[in-house]
C-alpha positions, 0 to 999 in steps of 0.5 A, a space after each residue: 694413254 696415246 694410241 700406239 704407232 702402226 707397226 710398232 711392237 706395242 701396236 702388234 701386241 695390242 692387235 694380238 691380244 685383241 685377236 686372242 680375246 675375240 677368239 676366246 669370246 667365239 670359243 665361249 659362245 660355241 661352248 654355250 651352244 654345245 652345252 644347250 644342244 647337249 642338254 636339249 638332247 638329254 632332256 628329250 631322250 629321257 622324256 622319250 624313254 619314260 613315255 615309251 616305257 610307260 606306254 610299253 607297260 600299258 600295252 603289254 598289260 592290255 594285250 595280256 588282258 584281251 588276248 585269249 590264252 592260246 594266242 598270248 605267246 604268239 602275240 607277245 612274241 610279235 610285240 617283242 619283235 616289233 619293239 626290238 625293231 623300233 629300238 634298233 631303228 631309233 639307235 641307228 637314227 641317233 647314231 646317224 644324227 650324231 655323225 652328221 652333227 656339226 663339229 664342236 668349235 668348228 668356227 673357232 678352229 677355222 678362225 684360228 687357222 685363218 689367223 695363223 695363216 695370216 700371221 705366218 704370211 701364208 695368207 691366200 688372196 
């Protein structure tokens, strides 16, 4: 099969197909990265929740056994306030982390925008 002449319709179509395949490959790579990141976050979150719940139950049982009866209500109230504060801080941190995370598929979108500008003749030197 001969190489198409530069500037011919066949050459242009070959270039467009090659460009589309490259962008599709980039999209696939970014999708894989997003999937791995999401799975990592989920596994870490579930492990943290299990550890926190087990620790909380153990702590509450310990406090109930060592606290004198007249102080139990005050100590458990204080622990409740501490755990609620920690939970709220963790939710705030997670929300902030998700807000600062890179936009999914941003590299692919930037490349497609550049390709479109180039193909439409609006490329800036």
